[in-house]
N, C-alpha and C positions, 0 to 999 in steps of 0.2 A: 507494498498499501507506500504513496507516493505521502507528501508533505503535506503537497496542498490534500488530499485526499482524504487522510484524518481532523484536517484541521477543517476542513467541508462537515466530517459525521460527528465534532467536536462537538461543531456551531448548531448543528442541528440538530442531540440528545441537550445542548444550552438550551434553545427558542422550545421546543419542548416541556424541555421540568418549569420553563419561565412560567409558557403559556398554561401546563397543567397547573403549576399553583394559583395565575390569575383567576383560571375560570375556577379551581375552587371555591379559594375567599370569596368573588365578587356572585358565587350561587348560596354558600352559607351569612352572608354580611348584607343586607338588603342594604344600608343607608349608609351611605358617608361618613355617616358618625360613631357606627357599629363600624366600623373594618376600621377609621383611625382605632380606640380605643384597644381595639384585637388586635393592631399591632405596633402600641405602647407595652402592652400587655405581654405579647409574646416576644421583646426584644429585649425587655425588662428579664427576662425568666432566662432567653437563652444570655446573655449579656450575666445577670446572676450566675448563672453555670461553667458559662465559659472564665469567672472572676473565678469563682471552687474550685476552679482546677487548674486556675493558674495560679493560686494559695498551694495549694496544694506541691504540684511544680518546684515550686522556692520552697518548701519543708524536705523534697524527698532531694534533692540537689542539694541542699543542707547536708543532709543523710548522706548521702554521696561521697561530698566532696568530704568533710573534720568525722564521718568516720572509717569508711572504704579509703578512702584514698590516703589516710596520718596512716593509717593498719600495714596500706602498702607504701608507706616512709615510713617503716616503724627505726626503720638505724636513724636516721639524724633523732628521734628521741622525740622531746615535746617539743624542740625548733620547729617539725615539721609540720605546726598549722603556719606556718612565715611563707610558705611556698604554696599552700593552697586559693588567694589570690594574685598569685603572678602564673599560678597554671589556668584558673578564668581568665583569666584576661589575652593571654595566650588563646584559645579555645575565641573571646572573643574580639580577636586583632586580626583571629583564623575564617571567622563569618565577613569581619569586612572583606578582609580579603578578596572572596569569595565570592558576595555580592556588595561590592559597595557605593552601588547605587541606592540600592534599598539602605543601605544601613544609613547613609541621609537621613531617610522618613522619620525618624523616634520620633516622641514626646508626642506636647500636646498638641502642639504647632502646625503635624500635619490634619492632624481635625481637624485644628482654628481653621488656616487654609479648603480645608475640602469644605466649612461648612458656611465660610463666605466670597468661597473667589471662585471663579466660571464650572468649574466641573468639580462633581459632586461626589465621584467613586477614590475609593481608596483597596488597592488591592490588596486580592486573598493574601499574598505569598508575603505583598507587606506585613501583615497583618499578623503570621503563619513568626514573620524571623520574629519582626518585633514580642511577639513570646517566647522566643527560645531565648533569645540574648542578656534579654536581663534579666531572670530565670538564674541562666547559668550567671551572671555575675552578681547577684543578690547569698548563687549559693553554696559560692567559695567564699564569702565574706566580705568583699568590695561593703564600703557602709555607706550607699544611698537607699532610695527609698522604692515601693512600688506601685508607684500610683501614677505618674506619666504613663510608664508602661501598660497600666490599667486602663488607663483611660482612653491610650490611645488604639489596646486588643477591644475593649466594648463598643470607641466609633465603627472598627472595620469590622466585627461581630453585625451591629446595629446599620451600616448602609451597606454588603453585603448583601444580607435582609430583602430590605428596599431594592436591590438591586434584581434579586430572587424575583420579589415582586411586582419588579414593570409599576412600581410609584414614580407619579411624581416628580421636578431637582429640586422644588421648593420639601416636599415632602421627607426627600433625604436628605437634605438637611434638618429636616424638625428629628428623623429619629434619627441620628447619628447622633449629633446636642446628644440626647438622649438617649443612648447610648455614653457615650464615657460619658455621664453624670452619674447615670445607672452601675459604673462599674465604678465609683470614689463609693457611691453608696452600698456596693457591696463589698468595698476591700476596706476600709472602714467602720462598714455595721452605722452606716450614719444616710440615712436617707431623704433626709433633708436638707445637709452637709451638703451631699450629688445633685439637689434640684444647682439651690445656687453654682455649686461651681461648676457646672453647665453654661448656666447663664452668664455669674460674671466673667468669662476666660474666655469659654469655649464660642459662646451665641454676643459677647462681646456689649454684654446689661442688654440684648436687645430685648426687650419684652414682646410677645403678645399672645392671649386668653391661650391659643392650642395649642403653642412654645409649649405652656404651662404645663396646658397639662398633661400632657403627653412627657415632658422631664415628671412629673407627681409619679405618674403612673407607673414607669419603666424602673423610678428609682425605686417606688416600693414597693416593686415586683425582683428589683433586684438585692432589695437585704428584708426582702424575708425570705428568698432562696439563699443567699445566704448566711442568715440567720439557720433555716433547716439543721443548715451541711457543715460550718460551723461554728455554731455556737450562738449563742444571743449573754454570753455576760464582760463587765465590761475591760474593754484589752487594757486599762490600769486600774491597782492595783491599789486604792488608797483609802484613810476615812471619813469621814465626811470633815475640811478643812476651815481653819475660821481667821475669815479674812478681818477682822481688827473692829477695832468702832469706826464709822465712817466717817469722825472728823481729820482721821485721815488716810483717806482715799488717798487722794491726792497723788500720797507714794506709788499707788499702783497707776496715776499717768504717768509721774517722772520714767518708769520704767517702764511703761510704752513709748515713749518718745525717747533713751536714752535703745531702745527694742529695736526703733528705726534706723538709729545712724549704725548702731550693729551689721544692718540690713542692705542698709544701703552700700556701706564695707563691702559687707557679703556678695551682694553681683557684682560691683567689680572691680572688684578682685575678681569671679568667675567669668567680670569678661575682658580684662590686664589675658587673664591668661591662657585665651583664647585666640586672643593676636599673637600671645606667642609663640607659643605653638604652632599657632599655623605657619605664619610668617617666619616662624627661624626657627623652632626646634625641629621642627619632620623636615626640614632643608639639611638635616646635620646631621640623621638620623634616621631607620625605618619606626615603621607606626608599630611592628612588633614589640620592637626590642623598646620603643617606652614605657608598651603596657608590658610587659613583664619588669621594667625595674620600679615602674609606679603598683605594679603588685606586689609587686615585696617590701618595695617598702608600706603599704599597705599593711601584710604579715609581720612586718617586724613591729607595727605599732599596735598590734591586735594581739602579739604576745607579751608584750610587757600591759597591754592595756585593753582584757577582755572585750569589756563592751560595746568598745566600739565597729567591734564587728556588726556583717547582716543590717537586717531594719535597727535594731540599736533599742525598739521600745521594750525586751529586760532590759538593759539600764536607766530606760527611765526609769520602771520601777522600782531600782534600786537607789536612785536617789530618793527619787517617794518617799523611802520606806529610813532615809536614813543612813544609810549603810555605807555609807559611802562618803571622804574626808574633801574635806573641801579640797585641798589639793588635786585631788584627785579628779576630782569634780568642774579642773576647771584648765585641769588637763586634756579629759579627753572634749572639754571644747573648742578651746582650741586647734584640737590633730580634727576633729570633727570640720568648721571650719576650712581649716588649712589642706583638706586629704576630698572635701565630694567634688569641690569642683574640678582641684584636679587628678581623680578619676573618672570624670564625668569627660573636662574637655581636650585628654589623651586618647576614648575615645570609647572609651567602660559607658553602659544603658542603666540607665534607672533614675526615677528623678528623686525630689528635693523635701519633697511636704514631707516623707519621715527625718529627713537629716535636722529640715528647719523644727520642724517638736522637742527635735534633742537639745537643740543648740539652746530655744527658748526655753527646755528643762532643767541646761545645766547653766542660765545665765540666767535664773527665776532664781534657782539654787543660791548662787554664791552673791547675789541681788540681797534677796531679805535673813541670807549671813555673816552680810556684810550690816548689815540695821542693824540687827541686835550687836553683833556683837562693836561694831565703831557708834554705834546711837543709843547705845543702853535697852534698846525695844526687847521685847519677847510677842514676837511675828511665829508664829504659822507657817514655819515658812512652803509646806506643801501648798499654802493657797497665790505663792509666789510661784511655783514653781507651774502649774497647770494655767495662771493666768501670761502667762512668761511665756507658751505655750503655744496660747494665742498670737499674743503680738507678734512672735515673731512667724508665724507661718500666714497669716496676715499679708504684716511687710515684706517680708522675703518677694509673695508667690502676686501681692493686693487682689485677695483674698477677703475685702473684710467681714463682710456675713456669712462666703461658707464656713468663713473662722470661728469664728463664735459660734454659729448654730455646731455644725464636728467637733468642736472644744466639750458644748456640752453635748449633745448628745456620745459622743466616749466615754466619756469621765460619767456619765448619767447624774448631774449632781449640779442643783440649781445656786448650790450658797451661792457663790463666785461671780454667779452671771455680771453682777452692777461691776465689779472691778474690770471685769472679764473687756464686757464694751466698751469702755474708757481705754482701755488699754490697747487694746487692737486701733478706734478711732488712733490714738493719735501715733500711733506707728507709723501703720499704713497715711495718716498723712503728709504726716515725715518725708519721707516714698516718694511718695507722688507730687509735693511739690517739689523737693530735691530734680527726680531722676524723670516726670509726668509721664512714665510710662510704667510698664509688668515686666519685668522677665519673659516671660514670653512675651510681649511683642518685640523689647531687644534682641531678636536669637531672631525676631523672624525679618526684622530691616538687618540684621547681618545675609539673612538669605539674601537678598534686593523685595523683602518685600513688605508691605508700605502698609498698616490697617487696616489706614481708611483707607487707598487706593483699593483694597483688594475688589471692590464692588464694584467698582468704577471702573475698574480691570475686564470686567466680564462684559460691560457693556461697549466701553469703548472700541477692545480688537478687533472687534471685528469691520470697524467701518476707515474707512481709507481719506489721508487728508485731500483728496481729490472732490471728494465728497463736501471737504466745503469749503475747499479753495474762492477765493476772490481773484479774479486777475485784473485788478486797480493798484498792484500794489505801486508806491511812489520810485523813479525813478530818477536821480536824482546827475548829472553831470559834473567829475571834480571838480574841474573852469569854475563851476557856476562860483559867482560872490554869493560877499557875507551873506546883504542887500536883499537879494535875490532871492538867495536862499531863504532870506528868513522869512520874504511878503508872502513866496508860497507857502512856507508852512504853519503865517497864519491864514489861510483862503484853505489849506486844506482843510476834511477828515480826517486824516490820518496823523496817528502819533506817531509814527515811522517813518519814513527813508533809503533808500537807499542807492551810494555813490555807486555810478556806474563807468570804467573809462572810452578811454577811446573806441574800441568792440563795441563797448555797450556791454561790455564781465562786473562784473559784480562785484565793487571793491573795498567797500566803506557799508557801516550801518548807518545812523544816523537819530538819535532820540532824544527827550528832554534830559535825556542826563548830562547828554553832550552838549546841548545848548545852554543850561542853567550858568556853569560860572562867564558861558561865552557872552550871556548879557549886559552885566556888572563893569565889563570891559566893551563895552560896545562901542562908544562912540573914538574907543584909540586903533583899533584895528576893523573897524568896517570896513576897511579902504589895500589892506594885510593880508585875512583871510580869504578863503572858497574853501567849497565845501567838501573837498576830500581831504580837507587838513583839517576840520574838526570830526571828520568821519571817524567810530571807533572799528578797530577792523582784526574784533575779537568779534567776527560770523563763522556762525551756524546756519546749518542747514538744512531741509528735509525735499523726501522727494512725493511724487504723485497717491506711491503706491505703501507707503507709511500708516499704518494703522494708529489714530489719534491715540490709545495710553499712550505710545513710543509718542507723541507731538505733546502732547501735557506732564509724560514726565521733564519733559526741556524745557517747557514750561516755569516749572514750578525747581529746575534744579540752576535754570538760569536766568529768572528774573525778569523770564520778556510778556509785552504783551502782543507780541505779534512775529512771524517765522515766516520767510521768505522760503517758496518751496521753487527748486532746481527741477534743470532737463535731465535726464537720468542720462550717467555716463560726462554729464558738464555740469560741477559746481560752480559754476560765476555763468550762468544764462539764468535770469529767473524768469521763470514764468506766473508766479501770482504768492502768493501769501497767504498766510492763515493765521484766523484772532485765535485770541484764548479768551473772548467773548464768546465766538463763535462753537467751538469747541466745545463748550458749557451749559448751551444752549441748549445740542447734540445730545451729550450727557443727559439733562432735564430730558429730549421727550424721548432718548428712548428708555429713559429708565420710569416715565410713565406710559410706555410698548408697552413694555414687562411684564410692570401690576395687573398693565389691563388688559392681557393674553393669561396673565397665570390666572385672571377671577375665571378667564373666559374659561376655562380647560377644565376648572372643578364645570360646570355646569354644560356644556356638549357634552364631553362623557357620562352625564345621564337623559339629558332632550335632545340630542342629537340640531344639527338646522337645517330645513330645506335648502333650497339652491340658494335663495337669493333671500340675506333675513333685515329689515330696518330697522335699525336702534340706536337713532334720534334720526331730525331729518336735514336727508341730505349728507348720510351718510347710513350706512349696511354692508352686514359680511354676507360675503360672496362665497359657493363653492366654485374649482372653476380647478381645469388637469391640466399640467404646461404642455406650451406646447417643449414640442419631442428632440428641438432643439439645442431644451433646457436638461435632457437627456444626460446621466453622468457627470456634469459639473456640480462641482461647490457650488453653494444658493450666491457664498461672494462672484466667483467666477460667474457668475451669470449673470447680479449686476441689476434684479428684480425689482428691488427699490428704487434705481432711475429710470430703469428701463417702465413703468408700471406706472410708480409710482401709488404704491398704496404698501402694505402693511401685507408680513406674513407673519402673520399670528401665529398656526398652526400646522399640522400636514396629517390628512386624517391616510391612514392605510395599512391593508391589511396584517397585521399581530403578526403573521410569521407563514410567509409554502408551504412548510411543516404541519402545519398545525389539522388542518382536516377544517376548523370551521370556517364556515366562507363571510358571517355574521358577525364574526366576533374582530371587531377595529383596535385601535389601539391609536392617541395623540401623539404628533414631538412636539417639542421647541425647539421650531430650528436654529443650528449651529452657522455661522458662516463655514463652517467648511462639513457640513452638512449636505450625501450628497444626490442628488432628486433622484426620484428612481422615475419613471411614464405614466407606472401605474401611482405616484399619489397625489391626493387631493388636498390644492392648497387652501385656507381657509383666509378668503384676507378682509382685509378690511380697509375699507378709506370713505370719498367717498362715491357720490353715486357717479357722477360725469366723466371718474376713471372707469368703474365698475363698467360703464355701457360701454369702455372705446378698447376693451377687451374680449367684446361679447364675442364676436368674432373666435375668437380661440374654437369653440364647440365645432362652428362650420368650417374649417381647416382640415 
């Protein structure tokens, strides 16, 4: 069997499974609300089971490394534990070498991109890879947490189920976010914390009623599954703390402020370390050697201070029980602060939630101990440990509400809720005032993503500069005297002017910034300067084929209001210009179109439309088959918007040629790279005049 036949067979099987799943749930669930509820619960259950498996896998690999592998290294004696993290790091480095691209798609940032960006698909192989890599990392003793991998696992599982059932892109994004939150709910046994984690981190605080419903159903279901298999006992063991008199509550606020500043140091240290490793260290030594060395360092630290190994919950409980001296606690804090970014930035897999809790616990202990020792208080240090855990969790991860709820749910104690809220608010406020963005946003920006532009990119990348270009760019000869130049600028509606040489080639650009210093000395230099003397030679250009996402990034990076469009192959011949306000206008129009299309999609799936349906006076929806000349071309290649003057809201087509159900259809929200099939049916929206012009299609 050839590769083509294998791929075709796989595609047929995949289509049959998808169509069967779609037919099954449509037959059982008669209403959209019932389907929505079913998926939210089903995804919560699937994610809960996946998270339980993830938890048991960590325990399994922990046993493999710390019992079986240690026995195999018996000749090293007790020092065998030093080699364990290094072995784990070596295995991870081999995984990175085997799948370098997939290894980069790690953590919460990937779920954010899937939810906020153009594509809502998370590859299954990525989900599987990022299941095993952190399990090996944590199981071998590396001092990182399971939460970011769990969130990625939950988002990946939910996304795959949404794709199997052919849900719309908007529903895929909602359930992907719900799956990620459900995983956090399951791994920490904190349903409310999982809900607000998804809202604050994955959905970027974008609140909608339907989204909130999905988060609640998925998180509660996942947490219930977790409690069935992992138990319902509190992670941390302590007696109910005494927070002290409320006239001294300001001391918790001071601790929160200090936690905020330390969180900033941690975030900046992590960012600086990432740059140093990528730009300097990895150019001198291979990654596998670096990871082994860091693993050995981790092993040495764990040999002397065993509480630094792994997730660290047992160490937190030892701190809560008062089993450790302040000197050991101080060393544990320093080691966790130092090692976590070192492991993660060198290539190790894991999260920073659990390390945040651990650093919070150690700092809270030291803060409470210092108050009692130096200032004569008699505080219950347990209260400071628990409150500080929330302050560090909220400060480092920028999740104030989720942090408060997670600490409350993990401890099952309400007695310290007011100091907790105060400290978390103080910590996150300090971080946001100073950094203005979360650690996840900083990580995305290092990858070249800007959170505020993820949705813009999905809309603007389908439109080219040619579609908004104006051909009235003002060209000024270089030898134009200053008085004449000033006169032309005053009479023109443009704010940007381009100078050209004798061959009409672009030589410079003149804006208000070039003219401003000239005006004050105008009387002295009016007879001396010409346009070429004033023009800036810092010119950047675009082509007609460039998409508007690229153009908008140029506007932002260059702080320009207009960019010249030049001929392909000749960067000196201006054929027009693109203005910032025109791009913004197009974005607003596309955003409205997308929202309208998604609104129509749900209705059309239920009621369908006739050949022509009036929407408002003068505007209608119409179904049309494409001309044969469009078949095989992508939507962007066919340039249908320019040729028709109509908006393609959706494409209706057979769900599969192998489905065997002639009356079964599906609706597609078209993307620029969608290839048109001659059997497709376009659902178009526009003015009745434009629709009348294409009625001849069916007669040709």
